[in-house]
N, C-alpha and C positions, 0 to 999 in steps of 0.2 A: 502465453508467456514463449515467445521463440527464443531461438540459443543467442540471437544476438541482443535482445532485451536483456536476459541473464549475464549475457557479458557485461554488457554497458553497465547493469548494475554493481557488477563487481569490479569492475573496473574504476568507477566511482566509490567504491567504497574503500578501496587500494588507496585512490589520491587523495580522498582525504583521510584518511590516516597519516600518510604521507605528511599531508598540509600541516593535522593537527601535532606531530611530532616535531618537524621544522618551527612551528611556532612555538610549542614548547624549550626546543632546544636556544631557539632566538629570544625567548623570553617575550615576546610577542604575543599577547595575551589573546588580541584580537584575532588574530591568524589562528591561531590554537581552538579558539572557539569557534571560528569558522569552521574548521576540519572538521573538529566533532562534530559540528551539525551536518555536514556534508557525510561525514560517512554514516551519522546515524539516519539522514533520509535514505541514501542509497539501501541500507536493510530494510528499512520499515519498507521502499518499494518492491524491494526484493520475497519482502514476507506477502505482503496482499497480493502481488501477483500471483505466489504460490498458492495461496489463499482460493484467490477467483480461477485457478487451474486446476484445484481439487473437486470445488464446485462446480464447473463445466462437466468435467469426467463424472462427477454422483447423477447431474441431471439428464445427462445423458444415457444414463445406465437405466436409471428409472424417471423418468417424467413426472409421473402422475402426482408424488408428495411436493416435486418445486412447482407443479400447478396448483395444487392446492392451498398453497404459501402463499403466494403470489395473487392469486386470488383473494383471501382472506386480508392481505395487507391492503391491496386496493381497496377492500371493502370498509375497512378501518379508516382508510385514510378519504371517502368518500363520505365516511360519517363523520369526522373532525371538517374537515375542511366546509363540508354541508350547514355543518353548525355554527359554526365560525361566520357564515354570511347572515345568518337571522337575524 
């Protein structure tokens, strides 16, 4: 995740919080809910991107377990898909 992406997510979170509070202050429930959803979406995006960064760092430092897991998942998916076609 680049610094630009982090800043964008934080800006979206702040904008959502402001929109949420403005909706609350004006009694506009739709605006309040939209702001709350916008804020939560930005927080989720930040969390997911942070998790992806951690996975990238871990797999770069020790790629063997990642390759084994990916192979196992691929094998299981092939079995599931192959079984459904019959």
